C-alpha positions as a Python dict, from the first residue, in 0.01 Angstrom:
ca = {
    (1, 'M'): (0, 0, 0),
    (2, 'R'): (-208, -95, -381),
    (3, 'S'): (-47, -239, -662),
    (4, 'T'): (11, -43, -977),
    (5, 'S'): (-209, -313, -1139),
    (6, 'A'): (-457, -268, -865),
    (7, 'I'): (-561, 114, -953),
    (8, 'V'): (-570, 53, -1293),
    (9, 'L'): (-836, -254, -1251),
    (10, 'A'): (-991, 9, -1011),
    (11, 'L'): (-993, 323, -1233),
    (12, 'V'): (-1120, 70, -1516),
    (13, 'L'): (-1463, -61, -1296),
    (14, 'A'): (-1493, 311, -1202),
    (15, 'V'): (-1515, 454, -1563),
    (16, 'A'): (-1724, 169, -1668),
    (17, 'G'): (-1979, 232, -1362),
    (18, 'S'): (-2007, 597, -1451),
    (19, 'A'): (-2040, 531, -1790),
    (20, 'Q'): (-2344, 251, -1712),
    (21, 'A'): (-2487, 547, -1501),
    (22, 'Q'): (-2544, 741, -1825),
    (23, 'K'): (-2755, 451, -2005),
    (24, 'L'): (-3083, 378, -1959),
    (25, 'R'): (-3369, 305, -2088),
    (26, 'F'): (-3757, 450, -1975),
    (27, 'V'): (-4131, 396, -2107),
    (28, 'V'): (-4404, 647, -2160),
    (29, 'A'): (-4724, 608, -2163),
    (30, 'G'): (-5127, 720, -2168),
    (31, 'D'): (-5474, 706, -2195),
    (32, 'G'): (-5547, 333, -2109),
    (33, 'R'): (-5929, 421, -2029),
    (34, 'S'): (-6220, 246, -2137),
    (35, 'D'): (-6473, 356, -2394),
    (36, 'P'): (-6817, 224, -2261),
    (37, 'K'): (-7008, 415, -2510),
    (38, 'A'): (-6886, 77, -2750),
    (39, 'H'): (-6853, -243, -2486),
    (40, 'R'): (-6570, -345, -2628),
    (41, 'P'): (-6463, -673, -2516),
    (42, 'E'): (-6151, -552, -2445),
    (43, 'D'): (-6214, -291, -2179),
    (44, 'V'): (-6263, -465, -1849),
    (45, 'N'): (-6359, -174, -1494),
    (46, 'G'): (-6327, 132, -1686),
    (47, 'V'): (-5981, 38, -1824),
    (48, 'N'): (-5829, -146, -2164),
    (49, 'K'): (-5707, -394, -2035),
    (50, 'L'): (-5561, -577, -2304),
    (51, 'I'): (-5394, -283, -2375),
    (52, 'T'): (-5270, -187, -2066),
    (53, 'S'): (-5143, -543, -2005),
    (54, 'E'): (-4925, -519, -2324),
    (55, 'V'): (-4794, -134, -2249),
    (56, 'A'): (-4696, -302, -1962),
    (57, 'Q'): (-4553, -639, -2013),
    (58, 'A'): (-4361, -369, -2296),
    (59, 'V'): (-4227, -198, -1999),
    (60, 'I'): (-4006, -496, -1855),
    (61, 'D'): (-3948, -595, -2224),
    (62, 'E'): (-3760, -313, -2286),
    (63, 'K'): (-3618, -343, -1967),
    (64, 'A'): (-3748, 25, -1894),
    (65, 'K'): (-3607, 150, -1522),
    (66, 'F'): (-3971, 346, -1490),
    (67, 'L'): (-4291, 416, -1610),
    (68, 'L'): (-4472, 725, -1676),
    (69, 'W'): (-4837, 766, -1732),
    (70, 'T'): (-4932, 1096, -1909),
    (71, 'G'): (-5327, 1008, -1711),
    (72, 'D'): (-5669, 907, -1817),
    (73, 'L'): (-5533, 598, -1587),
    (74, 'V'): (-5927, 475, -1592),
    (75, 'Y'): (-6277, 593, -1741),
    (76, 'G'): (-6400, 765, -1397),
    (77, 'Y'): (-6662, 1014, -1382),
    (78, 'Q'): (-6820, 737, -1126),
    (79, 'K'): (-7128, 896, -914),
    (80, 'N'): (-7045, 646, -630),
    (81, 'P'): (-6687, 633, -515),
    (82, 'D'): (-6568, 308, -469),
    (83, 'D'): (-6692, 252, -822),
    (84, 'F'): (-6353, 505, -907),
    (85, 'E'): (-6135, 358, -675),
    (86, 'K'): (-6195, -2, -772),
    (87, 'Q'): (-6152, 89, -1116),
    (88, 'L'): (-5782, 294, -999),
    (89, 'L'): (-5777, -73, -891),
    (90, 'T'): (-5788, -292, -1145),
    (91, 'W'): (-5534, -73, -1324),
    (92, 'R'): (-5277, -99, -1049),
    (93, 'E'): (-5397, -531, -1085),
    (94, 'I'): (-5300, -501, -1448),
    (95, 'L'): (-4941, -291, -1397),
    (96, 'E'): (-4865, -528, -1073),
    (97, 'P'): (-4553, -726, -1266),
    (98, 'V'): (-4445, -401, -1313),
    (99, 'Y'): (-4468, -234, -963),
    (100, 'A'): (-4360, -697, -867),
    (101, 'R'): (-4025, -579, -1057),
    (102, 'H'): (-4003, -288, -846),
    (103, 'I'): (-4015, -31, -1124),
    (104, 'P'): (-4092, 277, -1005),
    (105, 'V'): (-4451, 357, -1166),
    (106, 'L'): (-4503, 740, -1188),
    (107, 'A'): (-4855, 857, -1337),
    (108, 'C'): (-5034, 1212, -1316),
    (109, 'R'): (-5389, 1198, -1315),
    (110, 'G'): (-5627, 1289, -1639),
    (111, 'N'): (-5914, 1435, -1658),
    (112, 'H'): (-6130, 1137, -1605),
    (113, 'D'): (-5923, 1091, -1281),
    (114, 'A'): (-5971, 1440, -1189),
    (115, 'G'): (-6293, 1503, -1244),
    (116, 'S'): (-6451, 1148, -1076),
    (117, 'T'): (-6639, 1188, -769),
    (118, 'D'): (-6409, 1213, -444),
    (119, 'A'): (-6152, 1245, -667),
    (120, 'W'): (-5789, 1313, -499),
    (121, 'A'): (-5896, 1115, -151),
    (122, 'R'): (-5975, 799, -368),
    (123, 'W'): (-5659, 858, -610),
    (124, 'D'): (-5481, 887, -253),
    (125, 'K'): (-5622, 571, -54),
    (126, 'V'): (-5519, 312, -414),
    (127, 'F'): (-5163, 500, -471),
    (128, 'T'): (-5016, 477, -111),
    (129, 'G'): (-4762, 255, 2),
    (130, 'K'): (-4548, 88, -199),
    (131, 'Y'): (-4761, 215, -477),
    (132, 'A'): (-4727, 599, -406),
    (133, 'L'): (-4618, 880, -622),
    (134, 'P'): (-4293, 1043, -514),
    (135, 'Q'): (-4407, 1256, -187),
    (136, 'N'): (-4142, 1585, -316),
    (137, 'G'): (-4488, 1801, -503),
    (138, 'P'): (-4627, 2118, -359),
    (139, 'A'): (-4847, 2093, 15),
    (140, 'T'): (-5153, 2203, -171),
    (141, 'E'): (-5038, 1892, -448),
    (142, 'K'): (-4863, 1618, -275),
    (143, 'N'): (-4901, 1274, -455),
    (144, 'L'): (-5009, 1412, -776),
    (145, 'T'): (-4725, 1656, -865),
    (146, 'F'): (-4334, 1499, -861),
    (147, 'F'): (-4007, 1493, -923),
    (148, 'Y'): (-3830, 1201, -1000),
    (149, 'T'): (-3434, 1184, -1079),
    (150, 'A'): (-3219, 836, -1244),
    (151, 'G'): (-2893, 908, -1360),
    (152, 'P'): (-2880, 1194, -1606),
    (153, 'V'): (-3299, 1289, -1654),
    (154, 'L'): (-3571, 1470, -1412),
    (155, 'A'): (-3870, 1345, -1466),
    (156, 'I'): (-4180, 1610, -1366),
    (157, 'G'): (-4502, 1510, -1356),
    (158, 'L'): (-4690, 1770, -1371),
    (159, 'D'): (-5039, 1780, -1268),
    (160, 'Q'): (-5342, 2015, -1429),
    (161, 'Y'): (-5702, 2004, -1231),
    (162, 'T'): (-5537, 2196, -903),
    (163, 'Q'): (-5435, 2500, -999),
    (164, 'K'): (-5770, 2750, -1234),
    (165, 'G'): (-5737, 2688, -1570),
    (166, 'E'): (-5545, 2357, -1645),
    (167, 'A'): (-5199, 2510, -1546),
    (168, 'I'): (-4922, 2398, -1331),
    (169, 'N'): (-4719, 2467, -1036),
    (170, 'Q'): (-4535, 2774, -1185),
    (171, 'P'): (-4306, 2844, -858),
    (172, 'W'): (-4270, 2481, -741),
    (173, 'L'): (-4155, 2387, -1168),
    (174, 'D'): (-3885, 2682, -1165),
    (175, 'D'): (-3799, 2578, -811),
    (176, 'V'): (-3710, 2218, -888),
    (177, 'L'): (-3564, 2354, -1223),
    (178, 'K'): (-3281, 2535, -992),
    (179, 'K'): (-3231, 2289, -786),
    (180, 'H'): (-3241, 1989, -941),
    (181, 'H'): (-3088, 2047, -1290),
    (182, 'K'): (-3009, 1726, -1482),
    (183, 'P'): (-2870, 1681, -1888),
    (184, 'F'): (-3212, 1567, -1945),
    (185, 'I'): (-3507, 1644, -1799),
    (186, 'F'): (-3862, 1550, -1935),
    (187, 'A'): (-4176, 1675, -1774),
    (188, 'F'): (-4529, 1526, -1847),
    (189, 'G'): (-4855, 1561, -1767),
    (190, 'H'): (-5208, 1523, -1945),
    (191, 'E'): (-5322, 1812, -2109),
    (192, 'P'): (-5106, 1968, -2427),
    (193, 'A'): (-4965, 2273, -2356),
    (194, 'F'): (-5071, 2317, -2788),
    (195, 'M'): (-5383, 2192, -2909),
    (196, 'D'): (-5329, 1942, -3181),
    (197, 'G'): (-5618, 1721, -3140),
    (198, 'A'): (-5978, 1661, -3126),
    (199, 'H'): (-5966, 1805, -2794),
    (200, 'K'): (-5962, 2220, -2741),
    (201, 'D'): (-5930, 2173, -2325),
    (202, 'T'): (-5587, 2240, -2317),
    (203, 'M'): (-5311, 2453, -2129),
    (204, 'D'): (-5481, 2712, -2400),
    (205, 'A'): (-5706, 2751, -2134),
    (206, 'S'): (-5413, 2986, -1930),
    (207, 'P'): (-5217, 3097, -2255),
    (208, 'E'): (-5000, 3287, -2030),
    (209, 'K'): (-4909, 3065, -1800),
    (210, 'R'): (-4846, 2794, -2066),
    (211, 'D'): (-4552, 3045, -2231),
    (212, 'A'): (-4374, 3068, -1873),
    (213, 'F'): (-4403, 2718, -1863),
    (214, 'I'): (-4287, 2620, -2235),
    (215, 'D'): (-4061, 2918, -2162),
    (216, 'S'): (-3878, 2784, -1795),
    (217, 'L'): (-3780, 2466, -1937),
    (218, 'I'): (-3634, 2549, -2269),
    (219, 'A'): (-3457, 2799, -2028),
    (220, 'A'): (-3304, 2498, -1880),
    (221, 'G'): (-3176, 2330, -2133),
    (222, 'S'): (-3514, 2072, -2190),
    (223, 'K'): (-3590, 1926, -2482),
    (224, 'V'): (-3919, 1732, -2436),
    (225, 'F'): (-4293, 1752, -2313),
    (226, 'F'): (-4463, 1484, -2305),
    (227, 'C'): (-4841, 1442, -2265),
    (228, 'G'): (-5221, 1281, -2413),
    (229, 'H'): (-5531, 1438, -2381),
    (230, 'D'): (-5578, 1325, -2772),
    (231, 'H'): (-5637, 998, -2905),
    (232, 'L'): (-5339, 951, -3074),
    (233, 'Y'): (-4938, 1009, -3150),
    (234, 'D'): (-4824, 1375, -3257),
    (235, 'H'): (-4500, 1491, -3298),
    (236, 'M'): (-4496, 1872, -3315),
    (237, 'V'): (-4201, 2158, -3278),
    (238, 'V'): (-4210, 2473, -3120),
    (239, 'T'): (-4013, 2757, -3159),
    (240, 'K'): (-4019, 3115, -3125),
    (241, 'D'): (-4207, 3268, -3411),
    (242, 'G'): (-4000, 3571, -3556),
    (243, 'P'): (-3678, 3639, -3680),
    (244, 'T'): (-3454, 3468, -3346),
    (245, 'P'): (-3664, 3140, -3288),
    (246, 'G'): (-3425, 3020, -3062),
    (247, 'P'): (-3422, 2626, -2989),
    (248, 'E'): (-3626, 2406, -3075),
    (249, 'F'): (-3905, 2219, -2825),
    (250, 'H'): (-4098, 1881, -2947),
    (251, 'Q'): (-4422, 1818, -2793),
    (252, 'L'): (-4522, 1458, -2825),
    (253, 'V'): (-4864, 1411, -2739),
    (254, 'A'): (-4907, 977, -2686),
    (255, 'G'): (-5247, 917, -2606),
    (256, 'T'): (-5278, 553, -2756),
    (257, 'A'): (-5247, 309, -2450),
    (258, 'G'): (-5644, 176, -2539),
    (259, 'A'): (-5906, 468, -2514),
    (260, 'P'): (-6095, 509, -2826),
    (261, 'F'): (-5969, 651, -3107),
    (262, 'Y'): (-5970, 1084, -3248),
    (263, 'E'): (-5904, 1221, -3528),
    (264, 'E'): (-5631, 1450, -3631),
    (265, 'G'): (-5663, 1815, -3582),
    (266, 'E'): (-5485, 2145, -3650),
    (267, 'Y'): (-5284, 2352, -3456),
    (268, 'T'): (-5503, 2630, -3437),
    (269, 'G'): (-5514, 2668, -3097),
    (270, 'N'): (-5462, 3041, -2914),
    (271, 'N'): (-5039, 3003, -2996),
    (272, 'T'): (-4960, 3317, -2909),
    (273, 'H'): (-4607, 3390, -3024),
    (274, 'W'): (-4530, 3021, -3100),
    (275, 'K'): (-4503, 2817, -3470),
    (276, 'L'): (-4570, 2541, -3441),
    (277, 'R'): (-4476, 2209, -3725),
    (278, 'R'): (-4623, 1933, -3718),
    (279, 'V'): (-4344, 1659, -3770),
    (280, 'K'): (-4587, 1316, -3799),
    (281, 'H'): (-4929, 1216, -3726),
    (282, 'I'): (-5042, 871, -3642),
    (283, 'G'): (-5363, 782, -3561),
    (284, 'N'): (-5610, 449, -3559),
    (285, 'T'): (-5270, 289, -3344),
    (286, 'Y'): (-5194, 192, -2986),
    (287, 'G'): (-4821, 247, -2860),
    (288, 'Y'): (-4553, 369, -2569),
    (289, 'I'): (-4322, 578, -2607),
    (290, 'L'): (-3914, 438, -2536),
    (291, 'V'): (-3700, 689, -2431),
    (292, 'E'): (-3299, 553, -2456),
    (293, 'I'): (-3073, 800, -2258),
    (294, 'D'): (-2630, 671, -2392),
    (295, 'G'): (-2402, 928, -2248),
    (296, 'K'): (-2508, 1257, -2375),
    (297, 'K'): (-2744, 1151, -2663),
    (298, 'A'): (-3119, 1030, -2569),
    (299, 'K'): (-3316, 911, -2869),
    (300, 'I'): (-3704, 925, -2822),
    (301, 'T'): (-3893, 637, -3012),
    (302, 'F'): (-4286, 585, -3040),
    (303, 'K'): (-4342, 168, -3080),
    (304, 'G'): (-4678, 134, -3231),
    (305, 'R'): (-4904, -121, -3255),
    (306, 'T'): (-4871, -406, -3544),
    (307, 'A'): (-5021, -694, -3401),
    (308, 'P'): (-5093, -811, -3076),
    (309, 'G'): (-4855, -825, -2825),
    (310, 'K'): (-4628, -662, -3182),
    (311, 'Y'): (-4463, -268, -3124),
    (312, 'E'): (-4256, -136, -3384),
    (313, 'A'): (-4119, 171, -3445),
    (314, 'M'): (-4293, 467, -3637),
    (315, 'D'): (-4145, 813, -3553),
    (316, 'T'): (-3749, 843, -3394),
    (317, 'L'): (-3586, 1221, -3212),
    (318, 'E'): (-3259, 1204, -3173),
    (319, 'Y'): (-3089, 1475, -2962),
    (320, 'S'): (-2797, 1589, -2760),
    (321, 'G'): (-2880, 1667, -2370),
    (322, 'K'): (-2777, 2006, -2206),
}
């Protein structure tokens, strides 16, 4: 029989292990594409190599358990599919230090990735084997839409280019939210749910489907949607417009991994029954988002670039998981 001290030690270790399992960090970034019009020296084969490399290093330095990339990995739009494939391979090579440490890299497509010649086939050719995305998405969106779980976190990568009108596969999402519920749920895609900047091609294109998407996340206890498309940082609070606004939901746009900067925009899209409030806007700044989970608490910080290789906190959101 085990001694009392051995049993106590085992219980202490079990509790410590459980607490440790509830602590994790991950990074969110997106829009690292080049700017062929500006001929920037940091742009290499469709990618801002300088900033994308710094983000890759930040993933390692932050001791992140995984990386979410919200699209526009590369400039794309090549007439020759081989050129688009080479661009994706360049991006993958830049992220190789992250892959080499067995840190999952979970990327969804942006419009520049989806709009390129023979885009899906070339995407699958590059993101295969150890580079493949989770293969648990809808049959019609394999390697594009997926979910990933780690401890108390459910991350859901959503392709917005296989459905019509910048929409997502809602029946699949509903099923995932029902079967794989976690205290912290983070959906991410490329295009914002609500217009926040220069782009008007957002999920406003199908407002009824957008509304169902946001409603499903709120009902599941999710607090945040990560996206890019606009090359800026924008933190928006979303509530129902009316006497009973319900819980706050946050849209965090961070298309800040190297693409050319865009100007701040007004919240003048098709907002239907939603009330939008800007919390923080940061322009002309490269950066990434760090998410820290500690027990029942989540801390989300946008870190902006203040010098080569140096990123500092510029906006923070904290809340408790459901």
